[in-house]
Residue, then its C-alpha position, 0 to 999 in steps of 0.5 A: x500500500x505504501x509503495x502504491x501511495x509513493x508511486x501516486x505521489x511521484x506521479x502527482x509531482x511529475x504531472x505538476x512538473x510536466x505541466x509547468x514545463x509544458x507551459x514554459x515551453x509554450x511560452x518560450x515558443x510564443x516568445x520566440x515567435x514574437x517580434x519583441x522578445x520578452x513579451x508574454x502571451x496574452x489571453x483573450x482579455x489582453x492580460x498576461x497568462x503566464x502564471x495561469x493554472x490552465x492554458x487557453x487564456x482568460x475567459x470573458x464572462x460578460x460575453x453574450x454567449x455566456x450571459x447564462x453563467x451569471x444568470x445562474x448565480x442571480x437565480x440561485x441568489x433569488x431562491x436561496x435568499x427568498x426561501x430562508x427569508x420566509x422563515x422568520x414570518x412563517x416559522x416564528x410568526x405564523x407557526x410559532x415553533x420552538x426555538x430549537x425547531x426553528x434552528x433545525x428547520x433553518x439548518x435542514x433547508x440548507x442541508x443540500x449544500x452539504x451534498x455538493x461533493x456528491x453532486x460534483x462527482x456526478x457533474x464530473x463523471x456522468x455526462x448527459x448527452x455528452x455534457x457535464x454542466x448544462x444538463x444538470x443545470x436544467x434538471x436542477x432548475x426543473x426539480x426546484x420549480x416542481x417543488x416550489x409549485x408543490x409548496x404553493x399548492x400545499x394548504x397552510x394550517x391555521x396560525x398558532x396565536x389568536x388574532x385581535x378582531x380590531x387590529x388583526x395582530x396576534x394576541x401573544x401576552x396576558x398582562x396581570x394586575x400585578x404587572x406580570x405577564x404570561x403567554x396567551x392561549x393559542x388558537x391552534x397549538x398544533x401549528x407549532x408542530x407543523x413546521x417540519x413538513x414545510x422545512x422538508x419541502x423547502x429542503x427539496x426545492x433547495x436541492x434542485x437549485x443546488x444541483x444547478x449551482x454545483x454545475x455553475x461552480x464547476x464552470x467557475x473553477x474552469x474559468x478561474x483557473x485561466x485567470x493570471x495570478x494577479x487577477x485570479x479570484x475576480x471570476x469568483x468574486x463577480x459570481x458571488x456578487x451577482x448571487x448577493x444581488x439576487x438575494x437582495x432582490x428576493x428579500x425586498x420581495x419578501x419584505x414588502x410582499x409577505x408583510x401581512x400581520x399574520x406573518x408578524x408584519x405591519x400591513x393589514x394584507x399581504x402575500x401569503x407564504x403559498x403565493x411567495x413560493x408560486x412567485x419564486x417558481x417563475x424565475x426558477x422555471x425560466x432558468x431551464x431554457x436559459x441554462x440550455x440556450x445561453x450557457x457555454x461549457x468549456x471543452x478541454x482535455x484534462x490530461x494534455x491541457x490542450x483545447x479541442x477543435x474550435x469548430x462548434x457542433x450542433x449540441x443538446x437543445x440545438x445550441x452551438x457548443x463545444x462538446x467534451x470528447x468522452x474518451x479523452x476529456x473526462x476519465x471513467x468512473x473507475x479512473x475518477x475514483x482513483x484520481x479522487x482517492x489520490x487527491x484525498x491522500x494529499x496532506x495539503x488537501x486534508x489540511x484544507x478539508x479540516x479547516x473548512x469543516x472545523x471552522x464551521x463546526x466550531x465557529x457556527x455554534x450559535x445560541x438558539x435564543x437568537x430568533x426569540x430575542x429578535x421577536x419578543x424583545x427587539x420586536x422586529x417586524x417582517x418588513x424591517x427584518x427583510x429591509x435590513x437583510x436587503x441592505x445587508x445583501x447589497x453591502x455584502x456585494x459591495x464587500x465582494x467588489x471591494x475585496x475583488x478590486x483592492x485585496x486579492x493579494x492580502x494574506x488570507x489568514x489576516x483577513x479571516x482573523x480581522x473580520x472574525x474579531x470585528x464581527x463578534x465585537x460589533x455584535x456584542x453591544x447590540x445583542x447585550x443591550x437588547x437582552x438586558x432591556x437597555x435598548x429594545x428597538x427593532x432598528x437598533x437591533x437590526x443595525x448590527x446586521x447591516x454593519x457587519x456585511x462588508x467584512x463578512x463578504x471578505x470573510x466569505x470570499x477568502x474561503x472560496x479562493x483556496x478551492x481554485x488553487x487545490x483543483x486540477x483540470x478535470x476534477x473541478x466539480x469534485x474539489x469544489x464540491x468536496x471543500x464546499x461540502x465540508x464548509x457547509x457540513x460544518x453548519x448542520x453539525x454546529x446546529x446539532x451541537x448547539x441544539x443539544x448544548x443550549x437545551x441544558x440551559x434553564x429556564x428553557x431558551x426555546x419556550x416563548x413564555x420565558x421571553x414573555x415573562x422577561x425576568x432578570x434571572x432569565x435575561x442572565x441565562x440568555x446573555x450567558x448563552x450568547x457569551x458561549x456563542x462568542x467563545x466558540x467564534x473566537x475558538x474557531x480562529x485556532x484552526x487558521x493555521x490549517x489554511x494556506x496564507x495565499x495562492x503561492x503557499x497553496x501551490x507549494x503545499x500541493x507540490x511538496x507535501x506528502x501523500x499517505x493513505x491515512x489522510x484519505x481515511x481521515x477525510x472520509x471518516x470526518x464526512x461520514x460521521x458528520x453527515x450521520x450526526x447532523x442528519x440524525x439530530x436535525x431531522x428528529x427535531x422536525x417530526x411531531x413524534x420526536x421533536x419533544x425528545x430531550x436528546x434534541x432540545x425538547x422538554x421530554x415527550x411525557x412532560x410535553x403531553x402533561x403541559x398540553x393537558x394542564x393548559x386547557x382549564x386555565x385557558x378556559x378562564x382567560x378566554x372570557x375574562x380578557x380585553x384585547x389590546x392593540x399591542x397583542x396583549x390581554x389585560x385581565x378584567x377586574x375579578x378575573x382569575x389571576x395566576 
């Protein structure tokens, strides 16, 4: 086994050396043929291509025949920004699910992002009609459209809280004569258990657009590898900037459209959750023909790195495109598996994998109290929530532009260190002043969401640059899928850890009644949970040394670091264990029969049943002895039962 790995390592080094020698030979020939010695060859954009990772010259992503490429990211931004934007109004406002169920639902909706590695393998290895990207884009968008239409036609349960006959606002609070407050009686307590079904359907819709996104990511890596060193990263930055603009557009739609009082909004009427899903199905459906007609898929031989014939042929969906040579352009599944194993045996790849996974797993352990603080203490309404998100997306796009323009050569570790510290220090005063009742204003609370977006963009985009450096021609989908899978897998694992960790806090962080009572003791418990979240964020900085400092170090690691079988074993074990653990904990939180388990953050199924039975006689008294007020509270009349 060790001999085989040594041979594999030697092959990888020789392959890299041969590629460098071939590139230098090509440059030398072109330099000799040039009327002026020393002039480097230029790509299609007129830029030096000497230090690009792949031959062929830089790609103009703004060309008409490639306009579908950026439209992919805009559409992904629309759906990936639109669906999560409905969660606050639907799950917290309409259904009033417990905090840990809200966290699990948000995580499960994004779970397909953790499957990008497997989708990337299909992209690279299983062509359809001779193509590796465009068919998957079309199928993904078709599946996404189908799921969105199904969601639009799925009937909603009645809302959890009763609505005031005059204002239409939810009645959530009972105010007693002694000044204390407790939760009002819900009109449909079963609504809190219905969120799991909608979350699973939204997850399937997400699976569709993620299939398309993975195919677009494969093109992104192919394009980025043709960029010269000084500009490498601009294609990625532009793609994610476009996606951010799409997300900003979606949050604007949700903010103004889904702002009815039933979704914790301020308008008397608005679009329903079902209507929003139907609207989002329109751009998803349009992306099916767009993906087939105006997306150009590159054709090249990943072994020799030489372009195929420039003469286009009539291809799938009657589009002129350069098809892949199935015998030469892509390896067989067995050969792909061998190449993938060699990739995972690299110590350089293992360190990057561990960085992506551990930084997310540790740094994203967030308190489950966040949505409750936002709703009950900060009083954030739907419109203001979405407007702040929209401004945040715009500033995030601005951050991507600034980084693309001025910061491509700055140390990746320094950027991640600085932005992580800044993000947490800015978040602390906004959260703590709200928790302790010093300032409870929705605009103040949402200010932090806007301020942190520019540094957050730099934090995000730096993590993607290393992917291009680790990829080789022919395995772009695998490398992009593997590393983004590890990054995205960190979130559900962190959510599972957070669900179990913060379930131990008492009084419960998930019970709405504790936030309505708002006792000093409970404020301290909530503040301590936020403190634990900040501690995890700072602890995640310890894994920064696993990440290369810049592009040159990433390439140096690939060429010089050892290759051993145990590195592949560690990588595969981490993926398998993380998937099983995160799927188990987060999925159990969504089903009615298991969401009460203490293992996943519930109060225990026996206790939940007893509480449900005990609440009936108390509710009978308050129903007839209360006057509704405009702000969603109930004031008990004189002589009514006090409790």
